[in-house]
C-alpha positions in Angstrom: 0.2 -8.3 -22.1 -2.8 -9.6 -20.3 -6.3 -8.3 -20.8 -6.3 -6.8 -17.3 -3.0 -5.1 -17.8 -4.3 -3.6 -21.0 -7.4 -2.3 -19.2 -5.1 -0.6 -16.7 -3.0 0.9 -19.4 -6.1 2.3 -21.1 -7.1 4.2 -17.9 -3.7 5.8 -17.5 -5.0 9.2 -18.4 -5.7 9.7 -14.7 -3.2 9.5 -11.9 -3.7 6.6 -9.5 -4.2 9.1 -6.7 -4.5 12.9 -6.8 -4.9 15.1 -3.7 -5.5 18.8 -3.5 -5.5 20.6 -0.1 -6.3 17.3 1.6 -7.0 17.6 5.3 -8.3 15.4 8.1 -9.5 16.6 11.4 -9.9 14.2 14.4 -11.0 15.2 17.9 -10.3 18.9 17.3 -6.8 18.1 16.0 -5.8 18.5 12.3 -4.1 15.2 11.5 -3.4 15.9 7.8 -2.7 19.5 6.9 -3.5 20.5 3.3 -1.6 17.9 1.3 -1.1 18.2 -2.4 0.4 15.3 -4.4 -0.1 12.9 -7.3 0.7 9.2 -7.6 1.3 8.0 -11.2 0.0 4.6 -12.2 2.1 1.4 -12.2 4.6 2.8 -9.7 5.8 1.9 -6.2 5.4 4.9 -4.0 6.9 4.9 -0.6 5.0 6.9 2.1 7.7 7.5 4.7 7.9 9.3 8.0 8.1 8.7 11.8 5.3 6.9 13.6 2.4 9.2 14.3 3.1 11.5 11.4 -0.2 10.7 9.7 0.7 7.9 7.3 -2.1 5.5 8.3 -4.6 8.4 8.3 -3.6 9.3 4.7 -3.9 5.7 3.6 -7.3 5.3 5.2 -8.4 8.5 3.3 -7.2 7.0 0.0 -9.0 3.8 0.6 -12.2 5.7 1.5 -12.7 4.7 5.1 -11.4 7.8 6.9 -14.0 10.3 8.4 -13.7 14.1 8.5 -11.8 14.4 5.2 -11.8 17.8 3.4 -10.2 19.0 0.2 -10.1 17.0 -3.0 -9.0 13.3 -3.2 -9.4 11.4 -6.5 -8.5 7.7 -6.7 -8.3 5.9 -10.1 -10.2 8.7 -11.7 -13.1 8.7 -9.1 -13.8 10.4 -5.8 -12.2 8.4 -2.9 -14.7 6.1 -1.2 -16.9 5.7 -4.3 -18.5 2.2 -4.2 -17.2 1.3 -7.7 -13.7 1.5 -6.3 -14.3 -1.3 -3.8 -13.0 -4.1 -5.9 -10.2 -2.1 -7.5 -8.3 -1.3 -4.4 -6.5 -3.8 -2.1 -5.8 -2.6 1.4 -3.5 -4.3 4.0 -3.5 -2.8 7.5 -0.8 -3.1 10.0 -2.8 -5.7 12.0 -3.5 -8.9 10.1 -7.2 -8.8 9.1 -7.9 -12.5 8.8 -9.6 -15.1 10.9 -7.2 -17.0 13.2 -9.4 -20.1 13.6 -9.5 -20.7 9.8 -6.7 -22.0 7.6 -5.1 -19.7 5.1 -7.1 -21.3 2.3 -10.3 -21.1 4.2 -9.7 -17.4 4.8 -9.2 -16.9 1.1 -12.2 -18.9 0.2 -14.3 -16.7 2.4 -13.0 -13.4 1.0 -13.1 -14.9 -2.6 -16.8 -15.4 -2.2 -17.2 -11.7 -1.1 -15.3 -10.4 -4.1 -16.6 -13.0 -6.6 -13.4 -14.8 -7.7 -12.8 -18.5 -8.2 -10.4 -21.2 -6.9 -7.8 -20.2 -9.5 -7.5 -16.8 -8.0 -7.1 -18.3 -4.5 -4.3 -20.5 -5.6 -2.6 -17.6 -7.5 -2.8 -15.4 -4.4 -1.3 -18.0 -2.2 1.6 -18.6 -4.6 2.2 -14.9 -5.0 2.9 -14.6 -1.2 4.7 -18.0 -1.1 2.1 -19.7 1.2 0.9 -22.3 -1.3 2.4 -25.1 0.8 0.8 -23.8 4.0 -2.7 -23.3 2.8 -4.0 -26.0 5.2 -2.4 -24.4 8.3 -4.5 -22.5 10.8 -3.6 -18.8 10.8 -3.4 -18.8 14.6 -0.5 -21.3 14.3 1.4 -19.1 11.9 4.2 -16.6 12.6 3.4 -12.9 12.5 5.0 -12.6 9.1 3.0 -15.5 7.7 -0.2 -14.0 9.0 0.7 -10.7 7.3 1.2 -12.6 4.1 -2.2 -14.2 4.4 -3.7 -10.6 4.7 -1.7 -9.6 1.6 -3.0 -12.7 -0.3 -6.6 -11.6 0.5 -5.9 -8.1 -0.9 -4.5 -9.7 -4.1 -7.6 -11.8 -4.7 -9.4 -9.3 -6.9 -6.3 -8.3 -8.8 -6.4 -4.7 -7.6 -5.4 -1.6 -9.7 -4.2 0.1 -6.5 -2.6 -1.8 -3.6 -2.3 0.2 -0.3 0.0 -1.4 2.2 0.4 0.0 5.7 3.9 -1.0 7.0 3.7 -4.5 5.5 7.2 -5.5 6.4 7.2 -4.6 10.1 8.5 -7.5 12.2 9.6 -9.5 9.2 13.0 -11.1 8.8 15.3 -9.6 6.2 15.0 -12.5 3.8 11.2 -12.2 3.8 11.4 -8.4 3.4 13.4 -8.9 0.2 10.9 -11.5 -1.1 8.0 -9.1 -0.5 9.7 -6.2 -2.2 10.4 -8.5 -5.2 6.7 -9.3 -5.3 5.8 -5.6 -5.1 8.1 -4.9 -8.0 6.5 -7.7 -10.1 3.0 -6.3 -9.4 4.1 -2.9 -10.5 5.5 -4.4 -13.7 2.0 -5.8 -14.3 0.5 -2.3 -14.0 -0.5 -2.3 -10.3 0.1 1.0 -8.4 1.5 0.4 -4.9 1.4 2.9 -2.0 3.6 1.4 0.7 4.1 3.1 4.1 7.1 2.5 6.3 9.2 4.1 9.0 12.2 2.1 7.9 14.0 4.5 5.7 16.2 2.0 3.9 13.1 0.5 2.3 12.8 3.8 0.3 15.5 2.5 -2.0 13.0 -0.1 -3.4 10.5 2.7 -4.4 10.1 4.6 -7.6 9.1 7.8 -5.8 8.6 9.0 -2.3 6.2 11.0 -0.2 7.9 12.2 3.0 5.7 13.2 5.9 6.2 14.8 9.2 3.6 16.0 11.7 0.8 15.7 9.2 2.5 17.7 6.5 4.1 16.6 3.3 7.7 17.7 3.4 8.8 16.3 0.0 7.5 14.5 -3.0 10.6 13.2 -4.8 12.6 10.1 -5.8 15.3 8.3 -3.7 18.1 9.4 -6.0 16.9 13.0 -6.3 16.5 13.3 -2.6 20.0 12.1 -1.9 21.5 14.2 -4.7 19.7 17.4 -3.6 20.7 16.9 0.0 24.2 15.6 -0.7 23.6 12.6 1.5 24.5 9.0 0.9 21.3 7.4 2.4 17.6 8.2 2.3 17.5 8.2 6.1 20.2 10.9 6.4 18.6 12.8 3.5 15.2 12.7 5.3 16.7 14.1 8.5 18.4 16.9 6.4 15.0 17.8 4.9 13.0 17.9 8.1 15.5 19.9 10.1 
């Protein structure tokens, strides 16, 4: 067990994320409606629901960049948005948040300087997302999937305790999706907690537990197997439809 993994284990007295009556209002509309849930540490949690149901808003609240949040939201034992959480959370948005006129390595060097990590961390992050042979390629010349992986590598630089991924597999080919979920599983084994949003219901099978959302509300906090068993459905997609009807 590495020292960093030991440190994570020592903090396991707190849930990775705990929400009580969590709400978000935007433009006179309640986007999140009194959510209550807990996310254990070292787990892959799928945040599933149709587009526009509030998944991205919830993730922004967890990361601490969402305005007009009410209720209680605790992340890694501290209030969401606390400055000390900045280097303990990795956040990957739907749009690749890297510079297209820089190479993959140059992007990582820039962000490494911000978070205070060395060349070894850069090389480790590139290998983790299988881009170590494309480090000298300009991001603008990469495919959409490769650009997304550069963004993921940036999030991995500081070895986060919590990794928040907003639809990281959208637009990726099936082989790359499998590779990414393998990476996510390895990170969870190392003690990282992953909150992964998707509207692709079959990806729920890769998750340890699920948060199912619709219209800003949490309709279920469960596991893939329990959801299928309780609804009598063979797939998570059909089970989700059964729950929200």
